[in-house]
N, C-alpha and C positions, 0 to 999 in steps of 0.2 A: 575519562573523557578529556579531549584536548582542550586547550585554553579557548580556542575559537568556538567550541561547542558549548562551553559552560554558559549558562543563562542566569542573569541577575534577576531574581524573583521580584525585586523592587521595580524593574522596568518592563518586564515581560511576563505575561501569565501563560503557563504551559498547560495544555489539556492533557498531555501525556509526557511522562518522564520514565525512561528505562535506565536503571542505574546499575551498571557493572554486572550484568547477569551472565550466568553460565547455564547451558542446557546440556543435559546428558540423556541419551537414548539407551534403553535396555540396561540401565544402571552401569554402563561401561563406556559408551561411545561419547566423547566430549565433542559437541558440535559448535556451540557458541562459547567464546572465551573472553569474558569481560566486556560485553557489548553495552554501550551507553549511547542514548540519543534522546532528544526532546522534540516534541511537536507543539509549536505555539498555538494558542487558541485562534481558530480561523485561518490557520496556515496550510500550505501544501508542502510536504517534505518528501523528498525522493530518497529511497534506499536502493543503492545501485550496486551492481556487481555481476560477475559471470554466473552461469548456471552452477549450482553447488556451493556458492559462496556463503550461504546461510540466511539469505533474505527471507525465504518462506518460513524457515524455522523461527526467525525473529517475530514475524507477524503472528504465527501460531502461539508463540510464548505469550504475546500480549493478549490475544483473544481467548486464551485458555483452551485451545484445541489440541495441545500437545498430548494430553493424556490418552486420547484415542489412538495415538501412534507410539505409545509406551515411552514418551518423553516427559521430562520434568525440568523445571527451573530449580537448580540446586544452590545457586548463590545469587546475591543481588536482590533488587526489588523493582517492581513495576507499579507506577502510580497513575491513576486516571482521575483527573480533577482533584488531585491532592490526596486521594485515598488509595491505600494498598489494595491490589486486586488479584494477587497471585492465588488466593484461596477461593476465589469466586468461580462459579461454573460459567460456561459460555453463555447460557441462557440469562443468568443474572447480569452478565456484562452487557448483553444486548439491551436489557431493560434499563441499564444505566446510561446507554447511549453510544456504545462502541460495538461495531459489527465488522466482520471480515467478509470480503468477497474473495472466494478461493480462486487459485490459479485454475485455468481450464473451464471457467464459467459455471459448470455444475448446475445446469437447469434441470428441472424435472421434465424429461422429454415426453412423458405420457400425459402431461397437463398442458392446457392452453397457456399462452403468454399471460393472459389476465389471471388465471388461476395461480400461476407462478408468482405473480406480483402479490396476490392476496396472502400467500404463505408467509410473506415477509411481515405481515401484520399480526402474527399469531401471539406476540407478547403484549399487544395493546389491549387496553380496557376502556377506550374512549368512545366506543359506539360505531355503528355502521355508517352514520352520516359523515363522521370525520374520516373514516377509511375511504369512503367514496370520493371525498374531496381530494385526498392524497393520491388516489388512483389517477384522477384527472391531472393533478400536478405532475405526476410521473409522465403521463402522456404528453403534457405540454413540453417537457424537456426532451422526450423521446417520441417525436411524432410518428416515426416508423412503427413503434410498438402499438400505437392506436390503430394503425392500418392492419396489424397482424394480431390483434388482441384475441381473436377466436382461433388462431392457428395453433397446432400442437408445437410446443417449443422445440421438440426434437427435430422438426422439419424446417426450422428457420435457419438463417445463415449464421456464421460465426459472429459477425458484428451484431446481429439482432439478439443472439444469445448473451453476448456481453452486456448489451443494453438491458436485457431482461434481468440479468444478475445484479447489475447496479441498481436498477429500478426496484427490485425486490428488497435490496438493502435499504433503500430510501423509505420504503413502507414501514420500517421499524422506527422512523423518526429519529435517526441517529445524530449525535453530535460529532462523531468521528467515524470515518470509514477507513478500514485497512484494505487496500486494494492490491491484490497480488497479480503481477504481470498483465495489466489491462490491455497491452498492445499485442500480446502473443498470438501469432497465427492470423493476424489481420492485415489487410492491404494498407499501404501508407495513407490513403485517403480516409479509410475507416479509423485508423489510429488517430489521425488529426481530429476527426469528428468526436471520438470518445473523449479525447483530452479537452476539447473545447467545451463539452458538456460538463466535465469535471470542474473546469474553471468557472463555468456559470453557476454550478451548485455551490461552489465555494464562495463566490461573490454574492449570490442572491439568497441562498439559504443558510449561509454561515457554517457549512459543514467543513470540518477539518479533515485532511487526508494525509495518510502515510502510504506512499506508493512504492511497492517493491517492483523494480523494473530493470530489465536487461538493456532496453533501448535508451541508453544514456542521453542521446541527442534530444529526443522528444521530451523526456522527463525533465531535463534541465531547462527547457524552454518554458515549462509551465510551473515548475516548482519554485519556491522562494529559497529553499535551503536543501542541501544534499549531503548524504553520507555514502561513502564507498566502502564495500565489504570485500574482503578476501579471506578465505579459509577460516570463517567464523569470527573474524575481527573487523573492527572499523579501522581502516588504514588511512582515510582522509575524510575531511568534512569541511564545509564552508558554504558561503552564500552561492546560490546557483550560478549567478553571473560570473563569479570568480572561478568556479569550477570549470565553466565552459571555456574560459581563457587559460586555464592551467595547462602547461605543456605536457605533463604526464597524462592528464585526463584526455587531452587531444590525441595523444599518441596511442594510448592503450584502449580507450573507450570510444573515441570519435573517429579513429582511423586516419588522423592527420598529424604528422610530426611537425615539430617546430622548424625543421629544415626542409619542409616541403614533401616529406615522405607521405605516401598514401597507405603504407602498411607498416606494422611493427614486428613482422615475423623475423626480421634479421637483427633486431635489437636485443641485447642481453637483458632480459627482464629483471634479473636480480640486481643489477647495478642501479636501475631506476628505483626499485622498491626500497633500496637502502635510503634514498632521499626521503621517501614517503614516511618511513618508520623512524627516521632520525629524531 
């Protein structure tokens, strides 16, 4: 991990620490190459990069969903609230308070919106009254879902399905949500609405977030810290405000060059990457 990413345990408590992990698929294909990152308790951290950079694989390594895709963490360690979690099942990790919302929303289309939300409470043992209270809490954050509670999820809009997926995760009473591409396929206005709700959940419920996102612009406006991935490695990290002002990030991820360019198509990428990796 770079110096700027290193966290002093005496001044900051991390809910998640990923330490130099490698991930291999099918015992052959090396996908992640020494990835390290931390999520502070109560923080919003963005994991940024183009499609195929390794963002989703990183989230699945944390949530222990790799095994279903014949992947495994072969080096390094992953700690949640100070305890190693690589050997735990995804269900066990949900009970500990860490849950992933998959890319593409993945609602149960044949169930109603409310039935989808209730599936998120399957690990809980605190009774129906508590679950009903939390359903109302989800509807308070997502008023549109209250209106659509009896509709089949498969017939709702993309934004409503994303809200349903996040609401379903909330029903597990998580301490941290791993959110994969929350803005994908949504209109700009809906993207803003989803990220505003993420910020409210962070502020009011204390939920920590690790967001894997291609939309660097919106992610860095809501996150406090960011990591940029390329080809299975972290190539840059820093405070979100600093990343927004970084010339390389502006040029390659925000589409604005330091000399007024609106495109980076004519820039020799490898020359800039030398600075990133120096």
